[in-house]
N, C-alpha and C positions, 0 to 999 in steps of 0.2 A: 807108246810113242806120244811125245808132248806136242800137241798141235795148237799150242797157245800162240798167237801171233807176237811177233816182235812188238814191243811197247815202248813208247816215249812219254815220259811224264814231265811237263813243264810246270814249275811253281812260281807263280807271279803275285804281285801285291795287290794290284788294282785292275779293274776293267779298263782295258786298252793297252796295258803292258804286253799282254800276250802278242799283240800284233807289231808293237815296236821292235822288240828285241828278238822275237822268234816266230814272227808270221810267216817268214819264208820256209823255215824247217818244219813247222807244223803243216803247212801246205805240201811241201815236198814229200815228206814222209807218208803223209795220209795218201798221196797219189801212188806211192810206191807199195802200198799195202800195209804199212806199219799202223798199228793202233795208237791213236794220239790221245792223251789224257791231259787236260788243263785243270790245274787247281788254282782258283783265284781266292786270295786270303782275305781281302777286305771288300766292303761293300761300295766303296767309292764316294761315300756321302760327303767328302770334302772336296769333291770336283765342282766345276762350274755348274750353275743352274741355267735354265732356258734364258737365252739373250746374253749369256756370259755373266750372269749374276754371281759375284764371288762369295765365298764362305763368309759369314759374318755380316755380309751386307743385307740392308732391307730387302726382303723378298726372296732371300735364299732359303729354300725349303729342303733340308737335308733328306727327309723321307722321299720326297718327290724326285730328288737327284738319284737316289738309291734305286728307285723303280725304273727310272729312264735309263741309268747306266746298266742296269742288269738286262734291259731289252737290247741295248746296243752291244753288250757282251755276247748274248745269244746270237745276235745277227752276225757279228765277226766270226764267232765259232762256225756258224753255218757256211760262211765264205771260205773260211780256212779248212772246212771238212773235218774239224775236230770231233773225234768220236765220242769223247765223254767230257763233259764240263762238271767240275766239283767246286762248289763255293763254300768256304768256311765262314763267311759272312761276319767276319770281326769288323768292328767300327773303323773306318778310315781315321788314321791318326793325324793327317795333314802334314805339312812340311815340318822339318826339324824346328823346334822352338814354339810352335803353335800351341794354344791351349788345349786343342784336340788331343795332343800327346798323351795328356793325362786324364782324359775323360774317362769315365767308367765304360767298360767294354771295349776300349781302344785296343788295336792290335799291339801297339807299341807297349802298353802296360800289361798285356796278357803274359802269364809266366811262360817261358820258352817250353817247359815241360809239357804244359797243356796242349799247346799248338801242335807240339812235336808227336804227341799221343795220337792226336787226331789224324795228323797226316801220315803217321806210320799205319794207321788203320787202312787208309787208302793204298798206301804202298803195298800192304799185304793183299788187298782186294785185287789190285791191278798188276802186280808183280813187274814193275817196269825194268826194262833191260838197260835203259838210259834215263838219267834224271838230270834236268837243267834248271838251275836257279842263278841267284845273283851271287857276286862275291861278298866279302866280309863288310864291305863299305856300301853295299846295295848299289853299286855301280856309281852313284853320284851322291850318296849320303842321305837318301830319303829314310826316315825312320821304318816305314813299312817294308821297304826293300830290304833293310838291314835285318828286320824281324823275320822276313820271309827266308833269308839266308840262314838265320840262326835255327829256325824251326826244322828246315829242310835237313841241315847237316846233323841235328839232333835225331830227327826221325830216322835217318839212314842208320844210325846206331842201334836202333831198337828193332830192326827187321833182319831176318836171317839172310834173304836174298840179297846180294850185294851188285847193284848195277854200277855201270860207268856213270861218272858224275862229271858235270861241267858247269862252269860259271860263264855267264854271258860277259862279252867285252867288245871294245871296238879298237881297231888299230889306231894308233896316234896319227898315222899318215892319213887315214880317212877322215879323222876329225878335222885335220887341217884343211883337207880338200872340200870338206862339207860346206863351210862358209863361202868358199870361192865359187862353188857350184850354185849355191843359193843366190848369190849376187848375180852371176850370170844369167840365172833364170829369172832375174827381176823380182825376187822374194825380198820383202822388207823383213830384215831380221831384228828382234827385239835388241835393244842396246843393254848389254849386261853391266851391272855396277863392277867396280875393280875387284870386289870381293868374290862376285860370282865368276868373273873372269879367271881369277886365280884358280878358283876350284874347277873350273871347266879345263884348264891346262892339265890338270891331274887325272881327268878322265880317260879311260881307256888304257892300253899298254903299248910300249914299243912293238913294232911288227915281229921282232924275233922272239918276243916272249909269248906269242899267241900260238897255241898248239893245233887248232882246228879251225879250217877255213871252208866253209860249206857254200857252194855254189847254189843260189836259189834264184837266179835271174829268170828262169822259166816261170817262176811264181810270183814275179814282182807285181803283177796285175792283181793277183789275189791279196798280197800284203797291203798294197795301196788301197783296195776296196775295203779291206778289213779295218784299216785305220780310219778310212773315211765314214764307216759305219758308227764311229764314236764321235759323231758330229757335235755332240754338245760340248766337247773338250777342243773345238777346233783351234783355240788359241794356242794350245800345247802342241798341236800336230800342224803347225803352220807350213811345214815343209811340203804339204800335199800341193801347195800352190805351184810346185815346179811341174806338175803333170806326171803321168805315169811312166813315160819313157825316160825322162831325166831321173825320176824318183828310182826306177829300176837300175838305172846306171850306178847311181850313187849308193843304193841300199841293197844290191843284188847279192852281195857276199855277207853271210852272217858268221861271226867269229866267236870262238869260245876258248876257254882254257880247260884242259882236262885235268881234274884234280884226284879222280879216282879211276883206276883202270882195271879191267877184269880179263883182258884179252892179250896184252902184249903187243897190240898193233903199233907199228911204227909212227913216230911223230917227225914232221907235221903230218896231219892227216886231213882228208877232205870229206869225211863221213863220220857223223856221230856214231854209226854202227859198225865202224870198221872193226874187224875182227870177230863180229857177231853173225856174219852171213857171207 
């Protein structure tokens, strides 16, 4: 008899991504006895330094940022009760078009086959029943998110055990509501330039195209605290300013697109493990 626990593997690009897109499901499924495995692909070295110092600015020390963000990642995993943290430690590639994209050792310029081979080894080790990562555009076009998608999908072709596979997404209805709730909560939103605004309008999917809606409202506090653990990146998680209750109201449902099924479970579904238990 196979007594291996049901296992969820989330593959993310940077420290803090685990909390933003999947903090709720990581916390919820850990509480339900599912073994949770987080794979973080990059070291986060292109993040902000202490005091909000930006990459390339005087005083930005990438090695210090990497150490700080690793500590924050471990704290976040503790809050979310992640059972196993695996780090591939590729160099953070920065935003699309940054010189860091082409730096030696950057995740963006790493051959997909290399990253996929390493990730496939972890898949064989943990035998996940469910794998979650980003869509082909990395949700919003970040090179490391795109690369995480690529190596995940390639790794899945290298392993014998075929899990259910999901891509993270957001309903367009929630994206529209997000700005309204933020303003109601008195949070100052950064003003996007027209190009960013156009890109933002393409993020997420129409509600009817989303296959899986997981209620994680009972774990909103943990998700909030996990994000707060990444305090060095506070500018990028400004929505914590709305407080836990409002945050949970807005971020309490995590949504996914099921792209590979092994169970025949009906859609839409409200559980990543539908058909597996």
